[in-house]
N, C-alpha and C positions, 0 to 999 in steps of 0.2 A: 406414560409408565403403570406399569399393570396395578392394583390390588395389592398385589400379593411384595410388589417391589416397594408399595408405602408402606405395607404394616413391619417389613423388614428394616427399612430403614427410620421406620418410629421405635421399633425394638431398638435399635444401636445408640439410640441416641436417648435413651431414660436409662437410669439405673433400674438394672433388675432387682428384684423382691427376692429372688431365690439366690443359694448357692451352687456354687459350681465346686466338687473335690479330682481331681484330678491324680491318678495312683498310678506310678511307673510302671507296675507289673509284681505278680509275683509273690503277693503281699502273703502274709501270714496269715492263714486257715483254720491253724490246731490249735496251736499254741494260747498266746496273750491275746491276738488279733485285733493290736492295737489301733493297726488301720480301720478297719471293718469297728470297730466298737466306736472310734471318735468321730466316722461318719454318724455313726444313728444318737451320738450322744448331740448333734447341732443344730438337730431342732427344739430339744427340754420337752419332751409331751410320752408320754405312754401309748400303749396301743400304735406304735407305727406301722403302715402299710410300705411293705417295697415291692416293686416293679423289677425281676432282674431281665434281661435283653439281651437275651445272647446272640444276638445274629451274629455279632463277626467270629464265632467259634464254628470250625470243621464237627465239632462233636457235642452240639449244643445240650445233648438230654446227660451227657457225664457232668460238662461245665455245669450244670443245672444245679446237678445235687449236691455239687461242690461245698458248693452258696447256700444251699437248704440246710446243711448240715452247719457247714460255719456259722451264721442267722441266729441258727438254734442253738447254739451255745451262749451265744449273746442275749437271749430272753425277750420281752416285754413289744416284740415287733410281729405280725402275720406276714410271709413270705409271700408270691407268687411268680412263676415265671414264666417267659412272653419266647415261645421258640418261632420268630418272625423267620424264614428261610426264602418267603417268594414277595413280590412285592406286592402279590394286592392282597397278602395278608394283609400289608399298612394301611389299609382301607378299612380293614374288620371293627363295626363298631363297638365289640367289645372289648377289644384291645383298647381300640380311642378311649373310651369310660371309665376302665382302669386307667388310664396314664392320667386323665383328670383330677380323679380318685387319691391316687397316690400320694404321699409325703415322701418318699426317695426311687427316683428311678436311676437303674444302679444298668452300664452297659461294663459286661464282657471282654474279657483279651478277644483273641484269637486274628483277624485280620480288618483296617481299617475301613479298606476301599469293599469289604461283603460289606461294612454299615451304611456308606453312601451309597453304592451302587442298587442296594434292594433298598435301603429307608428314605434317601435323597426326591423331597421331594412328595412325600405319603402324609397322607394326615393325622399317622402317629406323630409326625417328625415335628409336626406343625405344630402339633397340642403338644409335644416335649418345648417347643421355642415357647410356645403362649403361657404356659406354664409357669417356665422359668421367668420369662421377664413380670409378668402379673402377679404370682401369690409364692408365699412363703414354702420353699421345697425345697429339696437337694436333690441335685442331677450326677451324678457321680459316675465313673470311670475309668477301666483301670485296662493298662498296656494300651490297646487299640481303641480300648471306648475312651482312653483319654485324651490320645493322639489326635482323636474323628473331633474333638470336639469346637476347633476352632474353627476360623472362617473359611484357613486356608492349613487343609491337611498337608505333613508330609509324607513319602514311599517312598520304598525304592531308594535302593544303590550301599549297598556294603562299608562298613567303614572304612577298606585299604581303599579304596575306590573312589569315596562321597566329594573330596577335592579336584577331582576332576571335572569338568563343565561337563552338564547334562546325563548325571549320572544320580542326578536325587531329583525327584519326582515331588511335583504337589499339584493338587484338588482342591475340590470346595469338601469343607468337611460339613458338618452338623449348623456350623453359624451362630453358636454361643456367647464366643469371645472374638472381636475384632482385634486387627495387629499384632497379635500372636500367631506363635508355629508352636507345637506343644512334641515334645518325642519323649519316650518309653525306652528304658533298660538301659537307661543312657552309659554308665558308668561302667557296667557287666558287659555290651559289646560294643563301646567304646564310639556311639555313634555322637562323638564332639567334631568331626568334621563335617556332619552329615549339616550339623546348625549353623554352620561355619559359611556353607556355599548359600544358605540362604539367608546369611549375613553380606555376602557380597552382592545376590542381587536383589535385594530390597531392603536394603538398613535400614527403612521407618515401621519393622516389624520387630519384636523382642522376641528371641528362639530361648522355652524353656525345655531343658532336660531332665529326667528324671528317673533317677536310682531307682533301685528294685524294694520292694516294703518303705516307699515313703513315695510322699503326696502331696499338693499345693491345696491345701482351701481356696478360695477366689470369694469375698463375699464384697457388695457392692460393683460387685464388675471390676475391681479393677487392685483391689487388696490381696495380694496374698500373704498365708502362712503356711511356714514350712511342717508340716507330719508324719512318724514316723521315726525309720532306724537311719536314712543313706542320707543322701547327694543332693540336691537340686542346682543344676549349673542354672543361672542364663544370660546370656547373649544380647551386647545389646548393640547395635551396629551405626546408631547414627550420628557416630563418631569418626567415622569411616574415611582416613584423606583420599584412598588409591586403591584400585581394582582394574586386574583385567581382564575381568568379564565378559566385555562385550570386545574386546581384540582378540577374541582366543577361539578356536575352535571346538563341536562337541569331543569331548574326549584330554583335554589339552589340560596343562593347572594350571588350580587359579589363585593367584598370589591375591592378600589383603593386608591393609595397610590400618592398624589401631582396634580393632575390636573392642570393646570393653567385656569384659568375664565379670560375672560376680557369683560366690558360691553362697548357698545357705541352706539352713542347716533344722530342728528343730525349737524353734524358743524365735527363729528370726525369722524376716519375711521380706516383701518390695512392691514398691506402689508404681501399677503398670503404666497409668494416668500420668508422674508425674516423673516415673520412672528413676524413684530413691529406694536405697536399700536402706529398709529398718533395722533394727537394733533390738533383740526382746522387749525394751524400757519400748521406746517405739511400738510398738507393735501391743504391748496394754497397756500404753497413751490413748491409740487410738481406739482401743476394744472400752473404755472408757470414757471412753471421746472428750478426751484432754483437750483444753485449749491451748 
């Protein structure tokens, strides 16, 4: 086992010091900015340093300007942009230093494969992981930036064909959270069947579908709190009784029996470790460290 493998294993076995915020995309950047305000308020400090990484986008300068304008409306922060477009830029010492000094690291939307193909194995991504597991910070992402957070990342497959075997694909993500797959634009684009295919292939994973202008705050690596205006859908496959996925060919339809599905909205939550639904009073109790 390599030193990198040892580091990854030790990280996954301890409670992270940082907070993850995964957003389903299309968060309000013009009016009340609720999601962005919620992200900056989590640290309860002034002069928050924000680094926005636009790697997922094919129009990084345009996307970057939108976030500069949005975060400037909130105030109380300093924001810088990282337009990392090539793999060698993932080794830039100045970028690595800035990641180490940031309070919030925000990954924009676009194509999640751009994030993994450009940043996978890079010194910048290693620093993001180190910071998340070792320091009080926030790692946030919207759309592709949210989807890429997990150890296993989903991509491909339209909603109409996603329950045909082989039409949804999975690869390694940024590795910030295990045993969970996150999907974005979930309600508007009707992506229920994408996570259903995940359940058939690996019932041990939880699937989380994020609606637009909606997100989850993940604290202690396993406590979810919903934020925003829409819906979060959670798929739990541990109680699946049967599926035909190993007996059919690619392109054939998948049958699944007994997937558990939950929905949460602002104020509700979920414990990923215990696989337990959290009502508002449960979420409040956890925040207050109730016995």
